[in-house]
N, C-alpha and C positions, 0 to 999 in steps of 0.2 A: 558441662555438656555431656550428655549420655551417648557415648560412642556405641554402646551395645545395639541401639536401635538401627545404626547404620551398618552393622556387621553383615546381615544378609546381603545387602546391596554390594558391599565390598567383596564378599566371597563370590557373588554372582559375576561381578566385573572381572575378578581375578580368573574365574573359570573360563569366561569368554575369551579373555586375553590369552590364556594358556592354550585353549583349543585352536585359536587362530595362529598361534606361533609354534604348534607342534609340527615338526618337519614331516612332510608327506614322504611315503616310501620312494626310494630311488627305483629306477627301472633299468635293467641291463638286458639288451637284446642281442642274442647271438643269431645272426642272419646268415644261413648257410646257402651255398650255391650248388644246385643240382644234387643235393643230398637226398637219397631215398631212405626210407626207414629200414634199411638192412643194417641193423645195429644189434649188439648183444641184448640190449634191454628190450628190443622188439622180437626177441626169439631167435635171432641169427647168431648162434653160438660160435660160428667160425670167425666172427668179426671181433677184433680187439678194440673195444671202446670203453675202457673202465671209467673214464671221467664223465662221459655222457650217461653211462649206466648209473653212476652215483647220483647224478642230478635227477635222473628219473626216479630213483628210490626215494629221494627227498620230496619231490614234487608230484604232480599228476601228469602221467603220460597219456596222450590221446592216440589211440590205436587206429582210429578211422578219421584222420584229418586230411583234407584235400585242398589243393590250390585251385583257385577259380579259373586259372588259365596257366598252361604248362609251358611258359616261356618267360624268361627272367624280367625283362623290362616291364611287360604288361602285368605280370603277377605282383611285382613289387609296388607298382602304381596302385593296383587294386587293393592290396593289403593296407598300404599306408594312407589311402583315402577312405577305406571302408566301403567302397562301392564296387558292384560287379562290373566286369568288362561289358562294353556296349557295342552297338552297331558300328559306330564311327570312332571309338576311342578304346584305349588299352587293347591293342590288337596284336602287337608282336614285340620283339626285343627292342625296337627303335622307339618305343613309347616314351613320351616326355609329358609329365603331368603339367608342367608350365605351359605347354602348347595345347594340350587337349582338355584339361580340366583345371585351369589356373584359379578359378573362383572357389574351388573346394579347399576347405581348411583341413590340411593333412593332420595325421596324428602328431608328428613332431611339432608342427606349427601350433596345434591346440595346446600341447604341453608347454611350449615356450610361452604362449599367451597366458598360461596359468602359473607362471613363475618357475618353470623348470629350465635348467641349463641343458641344452640339447646339442649333442655332439655326434656327427656322422663320421665314423671311422670305417674305411674300406668301401666295399660295394654295398650301398643301401638302395638309393635310387640307382638305376642302371647308369645314368649319365652323371658325372661328377658335378656338373653345374646346373642340374635340374632342381628347381625350387630352393635355391641357395638361402633364401630368406627364412626357410623353415628352421634353420640351424644357427646356433651361436658359433659353431665351428665345423668346418668340413675338411677332412683329411684323407688322403690316400697315399700309400707308399709310392715314392718317387715323383708323384704328380707335381709337387711344388719345388722340386729340386732337379731341374733338367736343363739341357742346353738352352741358352738364351734365344728367345724368339719363338719358342714352341709353347702353345697354350697348354695348360695343365690337362684339359680333357683329351686333347690329341696325344699328348705324351703318355697318358695313362693307357689309352687304347693300343698304343704301339708296344706296351710292355706287359700286357696281361698274360702273354705266353712267356712264362718266367724261366726260360731255358738257362742252364748254368754252364754247359759245356761250350767250348769255342766252336766246335763243329756244328752244333745245333743253332747257336746264335748266328753263325755265318749263313747257314741254310735259310734261316728266317729272314735275314737281311737281304739275301740274294733272290729268294723265290716268294717271300711272303708267307711261307709255310715251313713247318718243322714237323718232327715226329709227334705222334699222339700221346707219347709217354716218355719220361726220362727218369732214370735213377740218379738223383742229385747227390754228389759227394761233397756236401756242404753241411754246416751247422744249421740247426733248426731256425735260427734267427735271420739267416741270409735270405731266404725266400720271402716273397711278398707277404704271406700270411704270418711269417715270423716277425717281420717288421711291424705289421699291424698289431700283433699281440703285445709287443713291447710298448707300442703307443697307448693301447688300452690300459695296460698296467700303469704307465706313467699318469694317465688321466685319473685312474682310481686314487692314486696317492695324492694327486693334486686337488681332487674334488672333495676329498673326505671331510675337510674342515670348513668348507664353504657353507654359508647359511641356506642356500637354496638347494632343493633336491635336484637330481640329475636324471636325464634320459640318455644313457650312454650306449652306443652301438658298436658291435664288432662284426663287420661284414666280410666273411671269408670268401675266397675264390677257389681254394684248392681242390674241391670235388669236381670242378669244371675241367673240361678238356683244355690243354693237354694235362694228363695225369702226372704231376711232378711232385715228388716227395723225397726227403732225405733217405739215404740207403737203408738206415736201420729200420724204417717203417716198411720197406719192401721185405726186409728179412723176417718180419713177423708172420709172413705167409709163405706156405710151400706151394710153388707153382703146380706141382703134380697133384696137389689136393684140391685145386680150384675146380669147381664144377660149373658147367654151363647149364642154362635153364632147359627144362624139358619142353616148355612151350616156346620153342625157338623157331616156330613157323607161324605164318599168319593164321589167325583163327579160321576154322572151317566156315565156309559161306561168307567170308569177309568181303565187303565191297572194295573195289580197287582203291577208292579214294581214302580208305582208312589206313592204307599201307604206306608208311613213310619211306622216302628215298634215302634216308640217312645223310641228308645234305650237309649237316654240320660237320660230321666226321669226314665224309668224302671230300668236300670242297675246302676244308680247312687244314688238312693234315696230309703229310707225305706217307707213302707206303700203304695206302688204303685202296683196295681194288674199286674201280669205278662201277663195276657191275657184279652181280652174284654175291653169294655169301662170303663172309670173312672166313678164313681158315680157322681150324680149331686152335692152332698155336697162337695166331694173332688175337683171337677172341679171348683166350686165357691170359695173354699178356696184358690186354686192355683191362680185364677184370682185376688182375693182379695190381695194376697201377691204380685203379679206382680204390681198391681196398687199402692200398698204402696211403692214399690221400685221406681216407676216412680216419685211419689211426693217427696220422700226422695232425689233423685238425682236432681230434679228440685230445691229444697231448696238449695242444695250445689252449683249448677250452679249459683244461684242468689248471694250467698256469694262471689263467685269468681268475678263475673261481678261487683258487688258493690265495691269490692276492687280496681278493675281496674279503676273505675270512681273516687273513693276517692283519688287514687294516680295520678289522672290526666293523665292517659294513654289511656283512651277510644277514644280520638280523633285521635290517631295514632296507633290503634291496630285493625287489621282485625280479626273477630271472625268467626270460622267455627264450626258448631255444626252438628255432623253426627253420625250415628250408623254403625256398621260393617255389619249388616244384619237385617232382620225382625225376627218374632217369631210367631209360631202358638200357640194359646190358645184354642185348641179343634176344630179349623176350619179343615174341612175335616177329622175329628176324630184324628187329629195329634197334638202332643205337641212338641215344639222345632222348629228347623230350618232344613236346608239341604234338603229341598224338592224343587220341581220345580214350586210350586204354588206362586202366586203373594204375598201372605201374608208372605212368607219366604224371598222374595227378596226385597220388598219395604221398604225403610228406610226414616227417617226424615233427611232433609238436610236444614240448614239455613246458609246463608252467610251474614254477616254484614260487610260492608266496610264503615267506617265513611265518606269517600269522595264521596260515591254514594248516590244520592238523592232518588233513586227508593225504594219503600217499598211495591210493589205490588207482590202478590204470582204468581209463574210461574207454568204452567201446561205442560211445555216442558219436553219431555223425557230426562233424564240425568242419568249418571251412575258413580260409584265411581272412575273409572279410569279418570274421568274428573277433579278430585280435583287437581291432580299434575299440569297439564298445566294451570289450573285456578289460582293457587297460583303464578306460575311464571309470568303469564300475569299481575296479580295485582301488583306484585313487580317489574315489568319491568326487568325481568331476562331472559337470554337466556336459551333455552332448553338444557338438558344434552346431552351426546354423544350417547344416544340410542333413538329409535323412541318411542314416547309416543302414546299409543293406544287411549287415551281420547282426548277430545276437550274442549278448554277453555270455561267457562261459562260466561265470562265477557260480551259478547254480550247480554246475558239474564239478567245479573245484571243491565245493562243500559236500557234494554227494555224487561221486563218479558214476553211480548207477542211473542217475537222472538222464533222460533222453531229451535233448535240447530241440531237436527238429527231426522231421520225417525224411528229409532228403537234402542234398547239396546240389549246387548248380556249377557246371563247368563249360567253358567255351574254348575251343581250339581250332583256329582257322575256320573252315566251313562246318565244323562239327559242334553241336550243342548237346550237352549231356545232363541228364538227371540221374543221380546216384542215390538209391535208397538202401536200406539195410539188406534187402534181398536181391535187388536187380540194379543193373546199370544200362541205361537206354541212351543212345546217341542218334540224332538226326543230322544228316549232312544236307545243307541247304545252299543254293546258289547265292553268292554275295550280291548279285544284281538280280534283275527280273523278279522282284518282289519275293525274294528268298524262296524260290521254288524248290520242291523236294528233289533230292538226288538219290539218297539211299539211307538206310538205317541199320543199327546194330542193337541187339539185346543180349545181355549176358546174365545168366542165372547164378548169382554169387552164393546162393545156398549150396549149390552143387558143383559150381565151376568157377572158383575164385580166381583161377589163372586165365580165365577168358579164352578158352580154346574152341568154343562152338558158338557161332552167332545164331540166335534163335528167333530173330525178328520175323522170319517168314514161316515159322512153325505155328500152325493153326491152334495148337494147344496154348499158345502164349498170346493170342490175339487180344484178349481183354487187357493183359498187362501192357502190351504195346499201345493200345488205344488210350488207356488211362494215363500213361506216362507222357504220351505225345500231347494229349489235351492239357496236362499240367504244364508242360514245357511252353506251349503256345499261349497259355492264359497267364500264368504267373510271371513268365519271363518275356512277354510280348515286347516290352520296351527294349530289352537287351538284345532281342533278335531283330526287330523291325524298326526300332527307334520311334515308335508311335505310342 
């Protein structure tokens, strides 16, 4: 029998079998909470963030990435489903995908359907028990180790203010509130994010030898109020050197509806004045605390990446580092998020693909709904059975100078925003009464990146306003009106 004539067929079958059994890349998602791109790699040299900087040097850093809504629950739902916020869904922090868009196949569910082990660690969806079926495993610090009779989701919500001193714990128990910051005299591993980091490290060591690839997440909370970090991270910053923003007043000609009442800070924490500006001392202490949490999380990110390298998984693991939205630290007199200003929407985004040789920063406009199609493109997977509103960023990863889109879309409360390379335009519309016009804002980002002057009534910009308003109401009519 002449076996040579069967050799081509045997080689072909071997090739097909090999291709089918090549392990797809793993995906590690660092999901940050309230982290704005005030990092060393983004040009903020006063910030100590060496591990994030190192990741940015290896991957592609996106300098103009935006959340589609600047509030955690809704932003996370939007990113993980790949669809924009709408008229009646993905509205605020209380968003639940399983109640509002349960028919949508989320990113983790789609990966699970395609053979990935999916693990939710920490804060990924806002609610611990939202879309549980998306994951092979769901874990949050303390949630499953609590007094008998308390549901994990309720126990988690009572513990996210991770105070360490007896005084602050007693205040929280007595009043439901504590201070907006705390210098924690504890080891790194004691705080919630330290516990999270140790869990992710255990997962990496456990998953490295399994046959299926993994989608592993690390959902940190430390950049969220209250600003709590071990003392040594506070010591990285000199209080006297901390500078407050120059654009610390509402923009000139701003409509009243655009000015936040700082509700998250005022209503949630002790020692915050109910009216008027915060004092310079209190403002600097808050910024000091925020900076400390940034460096604390940076340290934990480094520990996880080091483990990935030690376990020899770094050459087959895509790393995505992203935040759910930005955060105001007295810009425009505001503290927190959920405003239509650039500082609320702009986020850090770094994507490292070990197969990609490009390490140049990108200034292309991108948005968080782009993450879902990007992951599928990188993994060579088909789209789910619903339309994804985002656009894959793989073309930018290969060529960071590539311009992926002309604008991004954002929604915050009654404000609907179009951000282009040159301008940022927002319309405030009534939630009822057929979305009637209330007010608008236009900022010229070529000349006023800090958004100090609202130009929407300036006749010289009428054509810009008209053009962006028409784009908003045509391209995003469904997201505004539901029609």
